[in-house]
Structures are given as structure tokens and as C-alpha cells.
N, CA, C and O atoms as a MOPAC input file, in Angstrom:
PM7 MOZYME 1SCF
protein

 N      0.85100 1    -1.16900 1     0.00000 1
 C      0.00000 1     0.00000 1     0.00000 1
 C      0.90200 1     1.23900 1     0.00000 1
 O      1.75100 1     1.38800 1     0.87800 1
 N      0.72100 1     2.11300 1    -0.96800 1
 C      1.50700 1     3.34000 1    -1.01300 1
 C      0.94700 1     4.33400 1    -0.00500 1
 O     -0.19600 1     4.19100 1     0.43000 1
 N      1.74100 1     5.35000 1     0.37800 1
 C      1.25700 1     6.32000 1     1.35600 1
 C     -0.04200 1     7.00000 1     0.93200 1
 O     -0.87300 1     7.32000 1     1.78200 1
 N     -0.22900 1     7.22400 1    -0.35900 1
 C     -1.45600 1     7.86900 1    -0.81800 1
 C     -2.65300 1     6.94100 1    -0.77400 1
 O     -3.79000 1     7.40000 1    -0.88500 1
 N     -2.42500 1     5.63700 1    -0.61300 1
 C     -3.53400 1     4.69500 1    -0.50300 1
 C     -4.07500 1     4.62100 1     0.91600 1
 O     -5.19000 1     4.14700 1     1.13000 1
 N     -3.30600 1     5.08000 1     1.87400 1
 C     -3.79100 1     5.06300 1     3.24900 1
 C     -4.80300 1     6.18100 1     3.42300 1
 O     -4.75700 1     7.16700 1     2.68800 1
 N     -5.72000 1     6.05200 1     4.38400 1
 C     -6.68900 1     7.13300 1     4.60300 1
 C     -6.01900 1     8.48400 1     4.85500 1
 O     -6.49700 1     9.51700 1     4.38600 1
 N     -4.90000 1     8.47000 1     5.60600 1
 C     -4.20400 1     9.72800 1     5.89900 1
 C     -3.61300 1    10.32400 1     4.61900 1
 O     -3.66200 1    11.53900 1     4.42300 1
 N     -3.06000 1     9.48300 1     3.75400 1
 C     -2.48100 1     9.94100 1     2.48900 1
 C     -3.53100 1    10.54300 1     1.57100 1
 O     -3.27600 1    11.54300 1     0.90000 1
 N     -4.70200 1     9.94000 1     1.54200 1
 C     -5.79200 1    10.47600 1     0.72000 1
 C     -6.25000 1    11.81400 1     1.25700 1
 O     -6.55700 1    12.71900 1     0.48200 1
 N     -6.30200 1    11.95500 1     2.57000 1
 C     -6.68800 1    13.22800 1     3.17900 1
 C     -5.67800 1    14.30600 1     2.81800 1
 O     -6.05500 1    15.42000 1     2.45200 1
 N     -4.40200 1    13.97800 1     2.91900 1
 C     -3.35700 1    14.94100 1     2.56900 1
 C     -3.47500 1    15.36200 1     1.12100 1
 O     -3.42800 1    16.55300 1     0.81100 1
 N     -3.62700 1    14.39500 1     0.23000 1
 C     -3.72800 1    14.69700 1    -1.19500 1
 C     -4.94400 1    15.57600 1    -1.46900 1
 O     -4.88200 1    16.48900 1    -2.29200 1
 N     -6.03600 1    15.30200 1    -0.78500 1
 C     -7.24900 1    16.09300 1    -0.98500 1
 C     -7.05700 1    17.52300 1    -0.47500 1
 O     -7.49000 1    18.47400 1    -1.12600 1
 N     -6.41200 1    17.68100 1     0.68100 1
 C     -6.16700 1    19.01900 1     1.21800 1
 C     -5.23400 1    19.81400 1     0.31000 1
 O     -5.45700 1    21.00300 1     0.08300 1
 N     -4.19800 1    19.17200 1    -0.20800 1
 C     -3.28500 1    19.83800 1    -1.14300 1
 C     -4.05700 1    20.26400 1    -2.38200 1
 O     -3.89900 1    21.38700 1    -2.86000 1
 N     -4.88500 1    19.37800 1    -2.89700 1
 C     -5.69400 1    19.68600 1    -4.08100 1
 C     -6.60000 1    20.88600 1    -3.81200 1
 O     -6.66800 1    21.81200 1    -4.61900 1
 N     -7.29500 1    20.86500 1    -2.67500 1
 C     -8.22000 1    21.94800 1    -2.33600 1
 C     -7.47300 1    23.28000 1    -2.16300 1
 O     -7.91000 1    24.30900 1    -2.67700 1
 N     -6.36100 1    23.25500 1    -1.44700 1
 C     -5.58100 1    24.47800 1    -1.23100 1
 C     -5.06700 1    25.02000 1    -2.56200 1
 O     -5.07800 1    26.23000 1    -2.78600 1
 N     -4.61900 1    24.13600 1    -3.43700 1
 C     -4.12100 1    24.57100 1    -4.74300 1
 C     -5.23900 1    25.14100 1    -5.61400 1
 O     -4.99800 1    26.05700 1    -6.40000 1
 N     -6.45700 1    24.61300 1    -5.48600 1
 C     -7.59600 1    25.17700 1    -6.22000 1
 C     -7.85200 1    26.61000 1    -5.75200 1
 O     -8.10600 1    27.49600 1    -6.56800 1
 N     -7.78700 1    26.83300 1    -4.45400 1
 C     -7.99300 1    28.17200 1    -3.90100 1
 C     -6.91500 1    29.10900 1    -4.44800 1
 O     -7.21400 1    30.22800 1    -4.86600 1
 N     -5.67100 1    28.65300 1    -4.44400 1
 C     -4.57100 1    29.46900 1    -4.96300 1
 C     -4.75100 1    29.76500 1    -6.44500 1
 O     -4.46600 1    30.87700 1    -6.88800 1
 N     -5.21000 1    28.80500 1    -7.20700 1
 C     -5.42600 1    29.00600 1    -8.64000 1
 C     -6.45900 1    30.09600 1    -8.87900 1
 O     -6.30700 1    30.91000 1    -9.79000 1
 N     -7.50500 1    30.11500 1    -8.06600 1
 C     -8.50100 1    31.16700 1    -8.19300 1
 C     -7.88900 1    32.52600 1    -7.85600 1
 O     -8.03300 1    33.48000 1    -8.62000 1
 N     -7.21600 1    32.61400 1    -6.72700 1
 C     -6.72100 1    33.90300 1    -6.26200 1
 C     -5.51400 1    34.41300 1    -7.03700 1
 O     -5.20100 1    35.60100 1    -6.96000 1
 N     -4.83100 1    33.55500 1    -7.77700 1
 C     -3.68700 1    34.05300 1    -8.55000 1
 C     -4.14000 1    34.97200 1    -9.68000 1
 O     -3.32500 1    35.69100 1   -10.25800 1
 N     -5.43600 1    34.95500 1    -9.99900 1
 C     -5.96400 1    35.86400 1   -11.01000 1
 C     -6.23300 1    37.25900 1   -10.43300 1
 O     -6.49900 1    38.20200 1   -11.17800 1
 N     -6.16400 1    37.38100 1    -9.12100 1
 C     -6.38100 1    38.66500 1    -8.45500 1
 C     -5.07200 1    39.46900 1    -8.47400 1
 O     -4.00300 1    38.91400 1    -8.72600 1
 N     -5.16300 1    40.76900 1    -8.20900 1
 C     -3.92300 1    41.54900 1    -8.11100 1
 C     -2.98800 1    40.93300 1    -7.06800 1
 O     -3.43700 1    40.39600 1    -6.05500 1
 N     -1.68700 1    41.01700 1    -7.33200 1
 C     -0.69500 1    40.39100 1    -6.44800 1
 C     -0.85700 1    40.83100 1    -5.00500 1
 O     -0.64100 1    40.03900 1    -4.08800 1
 N     -1.23400 1    42.08000 1    -4.79300 1
 C     -1.37500 1    42.58000 1    -3.42400 1
 C     -2.53300 1    41.92700 1    -2.68400 1
 O     -2.59800 1    41.99300 1    -1.45600 1
 N     -3.44900 1    41.29700 1    -3.41500 1
 C     -4.62700 1    40.68300 1    -2.79600 1
 C     -4.61100 1    39.15400 1    -2.82100 1
 O     -5.35800 1    38.51900 1    -2.07800 1
 N     -3.77500 1    38.56300 1    -3.65900 1
 C     -3.85300 1    37.11300 1    -3.86200 1
 C     -3.45500 1    36.30000 1    -2.63500 1
 O     -4.15900 1    35.36000 1    -2.26600 1
 N     -2.34600 1    36.64300 1    -2.00200 1
 C     -1.89600 1    35.88500 1    -0.82500 1
 C     -2.89000 1    36.05200 1     0.31300 1
 O     -3.26700 1    35.08200 1     0.97200 1
 N     -3.30800 1    37.28500 1     0.53500 1
 C     -4.28100 1    37.54600 1     1.59500 1
 C     -5.61100 1    36.84100 1     1.30100 1
 O     -6.27800 1    36.36300 1     2.21800 1
 N     -5.99100 1    36.77900 1     0.03000 1
 C     -7.23300 1    36.09600 1    -0.34500 1
 C     -7.18400 1    34.61600 1    -0.01800 1
 O     -8.15700 1    34.05500 1     0.48700 1
 N     -6.05000 1    33.97700 1    -0.30600 1
 C     -5.89200 1    32.55700 1     0.01000 1
 C     -5.99800 1    32.34700 1     1.51900 1
 O     -6.73100 1    31.47200 1     1.98100 1
 N     -5.26800 1    33.14900 1     2.27800 1
 C     -5.28300 1    33.00900 1     3.74400 1
 C     -6.67900 1    33.25900 1     4.30600 1
 O     -7.15000 1    32.50200 1     5.15400 1
 N     -7.33300 1    34.30500 1     3.84600 1
 C     -8.67300 1    34.62000 1     4.35500 1
 C     -9.66400 1    33.50700 1     4.04800 1
 O    -10.49300 1    33.15800 1     4.88800 1
 N     -9.57800 1    32.95400 1     2.84800 1
 C    -10.49000 1    31.87400 1     2.48200 1
 C    -10.29400 1    30.64900 1     3.37400 1
 O    -11.26100 1    30.07400 1     3.87300 1
 N     -9.04300 1    30.25900 1     3.56900 1
 C     -8.75600 1    29.08800 1     4.40200 1
 C     -9.15100 1    29.36300 1     5.85100 1
 O     -9.72100 1    28.49400 1     6.51100 1
 N     -8.85600 1    30.55700 1     6.35000 1
 C     -9.23900 1    30.88700 1     7.72800 1
 C    -10.74800 1    30.86500 1     7.91400 1
 O    -11.24400 1    30.44000 1     8.95800 1
 N    -11.46300 1    31.31200 1     6.92300 1
 C    -12.92000 1    31.43300 1     7.04400 1
 C    -13.64300 1    30.10600 1     6.85000 1
 O    -14.62700 1    29.83300 1     7.53700 1
 N    -13.16700 1    29.27700 1     5.92100 1
 C    -13.93900 1    28.10100 1     5.53500 1
 C    -13.35000 1    26.75600 1     5.96100 1
 O    -14.04400 1    25.74200 1     5.89000 1
 N    -12.11600 1    26.72100 1     6.39100 1
 C    -11.52600 1    25.44900 1     6.80600 1
 C    -11.60800 1    25.33300 1     8.31900 1
 O    -11.26100 1    26.26300 1     9.04800 1
 N    -12.06800 1    24.19100 1     8.77400 1
 C    -12.14100 1    23.97000 1    10.21400 1
 C    -10.72500 1    23.77500 1    10.77300 1
 O     -9.79500 1    23.48100 1    10.02100 1
 N    -10.56600 1    23.93800 1    12.08600 1
 C     -9.22600 1    23.83900 1    12.68500 1
 C     -8.48800 1    22.54600 1    12.33600 1
 O     -7.27900 1    22.56600 1    12.10400 1
 N     -9.20200 1    21.43200 1    12.29700 1
 C     -8.54800 1    20.15200 1    11.97800 1
 C     -7.90700 1    20.19500 1    10.59300 1
 O     -6.80200 1    19.68700 1    10.40400 1
 N     -8.58800 1    20.79200 1     9.63800 1
 C     -8.05100 1    20.89300 1     8.27600 1
 C     -6.83100 1    21.81100 1     8.24200 1
 O     -5.83800 1    21.50500 1     7.58200 1
 N     -6.90800 1    22.93400 1     8.95400 1
 C     -5.77100 1    23.85100 1     8.99600 1
 C     -4.58000 1    23.21100 1     9.70000 1
 O     -3.43500 1    23.40500 1     9.29000 1
 N     -4.84400 1    22.45100 1    10.75600 1
 C     -3.76900 1    21.75400 1    11.46800 1
 C     -3.07200 1    20.77500 1    10.51800 1
 O     -1.84300 1    20.70200 1    10.49200 1
 N     -3.84900 1    20.03300 1     9.74800 1
 C     -3.27600 1    19.08000 1     8.79400 1
 C     -2.50500 1    19.80600 1     7.69600 1
 O     -1.47400 1    19.31400 1     7.23600 1
 N     -2.99600 1    20.97400 1     7.27000 1
 C     -2.28000 1    21.75300 1     6.25900 1
 C     -0.89400 1    22.12900 1     6.76800 1
 O      0.09000 1    22.01200 1     6.03800 1
 N     -0.81400 1    22.57500 1     8.00700 1
 C      0.49700 1    22.93200 1     8.56900 1
 C      1.40400 1    21.70200 1     8.70000 1
 O      2.61600 1    21.80700 1     8.51800 1
 N      0.83300 1    20.55800 1     9.00900 1
 C      1.63900 1    19.32700 1     9.06300 1
 C      2.21100 1    19.01200 1     7.68600 1
 O      3.36700 1    18.60600 1     7.56800 1
 N      1.40600 1    19.19700 1     6.64800 1
 C      1.84800 1    18.95100 1     5.27600 1
 C      2.97900 1    19.91900 1     4.91900 1
 O      3.99300 1    19.51700 1     4.34900 1
 N      2.79600 1    21.18600 1     5.25600 1
 C      3.81200 1    22.20200 1     4.95800 1
 C      5.12000 1    21.88000 1     5.67500 1
 O      6.19600 1    22.00400 1     5.09000 1
 N      5.03200 1    21.46800 1     6.93700 1
 C      6.23200 1    21.19900 1     7.73000 1
 C      7.01500 1    19.99100 1     7.21100 1
 O      8.22800 1    19.90700 1     7.40100 1
 N      6.32200 1    19.06000 1     6.56000 1
 C      7.01500 1    17.90000 1     5.98400 1
 C      7.89600 1    18.30800 1     4.81400 1
 O      8.89800 1    17.65500 1     4.52300 1
 N      7.51500 1    19.39500 1     4.14200 1
 C      8.25800 1    19.85300 1     2.97300 1
 C      7.87100 1    19.09100 1     1.72500 1
 O      7.22600 1    18.04500 1     1.79500 1
 N      8.27400 1    19.62500 1     0.57400 1
 C      8.00200 1    19.01800 1    -0.72700 1
 C      6.54700 1    18.56100 1    -0.82500 1
 O      6.26000 1    17.41300 1    -1.16500 1
 N      5.64800 1    19.47800 1    -0.52100 1
 C      4.23800 1    19.14800 1    -0.37400 1
 C      3.43300 1    19.18800 1    -1.66300 1
 O      2.34100 1    18.62400 1    -1.73400 1
 N      3.96100 1    19.84600 1    -2.66900 1
 C      3.19300 1    20.01500 1    -3.89300 1
 C      2.21300 1    21.17200 1    -3.80400 1
 O      1.38200 1    21.35900 1    -4.69300 1
 N      2.31000 1    21.94900 1    -2.73200 1
 C      1.42500 1    23.09500 1    -2.56600 1
 C      1.86800 1    24.25100 1    -3.46000 1
 O      3.06000 1    24.48100 1    -3.66300 1
 N      0.89100 1    24.96300 1    -3.98300 1
 C      1.13400 1    26.13900 1    -4.81600 1
 C      1.90900 1    27.17200 1    -3.99600 1
 O      1.66900 1    27.30200 1    -2.79500 1
 N      2.82600 1    27.90200 1    -4.61300 1
 C      3.58500 1    28.92000 1    -3.87900 1
 C      2.70100 1    29.94500 1    -3.14900 1
 O      3.09000 1    30.44200 1    -2.09300 1
 N      1.53100 1    30.26600 1    -3.69100 1
 C      0.63100 1    31.19200 1    -2.99600 1
 C      0.15800 1    30.62500 1    -1.66300 1
 O      0.01300 1    31.36400 1    -0.69000 1
 N     -0.08200 1    29.31800 1    -1.61500 1
 C     -0.50500 1    28.68400 1    -0.36400 1
 C      0.62600 1    28.75600 1     0.65100 1
 O      0.40200 1    29.06400 1     1.82200 1
 N      1.82600 1    28.47500 1     0.20300 1
 C      2.97700 1    28.51300 1     1.10600 1
 C      3.20700 1    29.92400 1     1.62700 1
 O      3.53500 1    30.10600 1     2.80000 1
 N      3.03800 1    30.91800 1     0.77400 1
 C      3.20400 1    32.30300 1     1.21200 1
 C      2.07200 1    32.71800 1     2.15900 1
 O      2.29900 1    33.43800 1     3.13200 1
 N      0.86500 1    32.26000 1     1.86500 1
 C     -0.29800 1    32.59200 1     2.68800 1
 C     -0.23800 1    31.93200 1     4.06300 1
 O     -0.89200 1    32.39200 1     4.99800 1
 N      0.53400 1    30.86700 1     4.19200 1
 C      0.60700 1    30.13200 1     5.46100 1
 C      0.98200 1    31.04300 1     6.62100 1
 O      0.59900 1    30.78300 1     7.76200 1
 N      1.72500 1    32.10400 1     6.34200 1
 C      2.11000 1    33.04300 1     7.40200 1
 C      0.89800 1    33.76700 1     7.97500 1
 O      0.94700 1    34.26100 1     9.10100 1
 N     -0.19500 1    33.83500 1     7.20600 1
 C     -1.39200 1    34.55000 1     7.64400 1
 C     -2.54200 1    33.61100 1     8.02300 1
 O     -3.59900 1    34.06100 1     8.46400 1
 N     -2.32700 1    32.32200 1     7.84800 1
 C     -3.36100 1    31.34600 1     8.19700 1
 C     -3.27800 1    31.08600 1     9.69600 1
 O     -2.19600 1    30.88000 1    10.24600 1
 N     -4.42700 1    31.10000 1    10.33900 1
 C     -4.46900 1    30.89000 1    11.78400 1
 C     -4.11900 1    29.44300 1    12.10600 1
 O     -4.79900 1    28.51100 1    11.67600 1
 N     -3.06100 1    29.28000 1    12.85700 1
 C     -2.62400 1    27.93600 1    13.25200 1
 C     -3.42600 1    27.50000 1    14.47900 1
 O     -3.37900 1    28.15500 1    15.52000 1
 N     -4.15900 1    26.39800 1    14.35500 1
 C     -4.93400 1    25.90600 1    15.50800 1
 C     -4.01600 1    25.38300 1    16.61000 1
 O     -2.87200 1    25.00000 1    16.36700 1
 N     -4.54600 1    25.38000 1    17.80800 1
 C     -3.82500 1    24.81200 1    18.94100 1
 C     -3.63900 1    23.31500 1    18.69700 1
 O     -4.50000 1    22.67600 1    18.09300 1
 N     -2.52900 1    22.75400 1    19.15700 1
 C     -2.32600 1    21.30400 1    19.00500 1
 C     -3.38800 1    20.53200 1    19.79700 1
 O     -3.88300 1    20.98900 1    20.82700 1
 N     -3.70700 1    19.38200 1    19.29200 1
 C     -4.66000 1    18.52500 1    19.99100 1
 C     -3.94000 1    17.86200 1    21.14600 1
 O     -2.88600 1    17.25100 1    20.97100 1
 N     -4.51800 1    17.98700 1    22.31900 1
 C     -3.92300 1    17.35300 1    23.49500 1
 C     -4.43800 1    15.92900 1    23.59400 1
 O     -5.63000 1    15.66600 1    23.43800 1
 N     -3.52800 1    15.03300 1    23.85300 1
 C     -3.92900 1    13.63800 1    24.01500 1
 C     -4.51200 1    13.46100 1    25.39500 1
 O     -3.92300 1    13.87500 1    26.39400 1
 N     -5.66300 1    12.84900 1    25.44000 1
 C     -6.32400 1    12.60500 1    26.70800 1
 C     -5.94000 1    11.22700 1    27.18500 1
 O     -6.08400 1    10.24400 1    26.45800 1
 N     -5.45500 1    11.15600 1    28.39400 1
 C     -5.10600 1     9.86100 1    28.96300 1
 C     -6.16500 1     9.49300 1    29.98600 1
 O     -6.64300 1    10.33700 1    30.74300 1
 N     -6.50900 1     8.25800 1    29.99200 1
 C     -7.53100 1     7.81200 1    30.96600 1
 C     -6.85800 1     7.58100 1    32.32300 1
 O     -5.69900 1     7.17300 1    32.39200 1
 N     -7.59700 1     7.84500 1    33.38700 1
 C     -7.01800 1     7.69700 1    34.73400 1
 C     -6.73400 1     6.26100 1    35.10200 1
 O     -6.24800 1     5.98900 1    36.20000 1

């Protein structure tokens, strides 16, 4: 099974695809608005879990993300890490 065949790999590929679609739309906007547009869209419409996974993808490197997404990452709200709950 390749990494993209695992449920986590499919989720990553889908998030990269979605983020790149957003960047493709906003790259038609003036340069001064495109990066901010990508960040605003992701902040407004992506739930924290999706944004957390996006940052994990970015941190791995060589993600296949559009340069606008990578530039917008500085303005995307990073969710708090999920705390693992241990049973008593």
C-alpha cells in the first residue's frame, strides 16, 4: 500500500488539491490581494482540523502546494495542538 492509498495519504492529497484550487482562483487577483485572499479563504472556511493538517503537510516539505498557499501560510491561523487525553 503506497502512502497515498492510506486514509491519511488520501486526506493529505485532498487538502493539497483543495488548497491549490484556492490558490489558482486567487492568482488571477492583483498580487497585493492574492496571498491575503488565500489566507482569508482558508481561515474562514476550513475547520481547525483541516488547517492543522495543512500545517503538518507544509512542515514535511516538498508538499506540492502552490507557492501562494505557502506564502499565505504566514497569515493562516494555526490551531492549537490537539492534546492527548489519557484515561485515569
